[in-house]
C-alpha positions, -999 to 999 in steps of 0.1 A, spaced: -34 7 0 -39 32 27 -28 39 62 -41 55 94 -19 63 124 -14 26 133 -23 3 104 -16 -4 68 -47 -15 49 -45 -34 16 -77 -31 -5 -91 -43 -38 -118 -28 -59 -148 -51 -65 -181 -41 -81 -171 -4 -79 -164 -4 -42 -131 -7 -22 -129 -38 0 -103 -44 27 -82 -75 21 -56 -72 49 -49 -49 79 -13 -49 91 0 -29 121 26 -3 110 49 -15 138 53 -48 119 63 -32 86 100 -24 79 98 -18 42 72 -18 15 80 -31 -20 58 -29 -51 61 -55 -79 59 -44 -115 56 -69 -143 78 -60 -173 69 -65 -209 91 -96 -211 73 -112 -181 101 -106 -156 94 -88 -123 109 -56 -110 107 -48 -73 108 -12 -61 109 2 -26 80 25 -19 73 48 10 42 41 31 13 63 21 5 92 45 -23 84 70 -58 93 58 -64 130 64 -27 140 65 -13 160 36 22 151 28 31 186 14 24 205 46 
């Protein structure tokens, strides 16, 4: 996933290249959750911050 100033882009890697699968306006996103599959097959959901827009360094 990546963002620019206005949009969250979900991408997948296919044949060595990244391909956009969805583009969602940031104004429509309240929270972002990532699902992890545990060893026993159960799921854990964690809140995750949106990635910084492309070209913006989070540590500055």
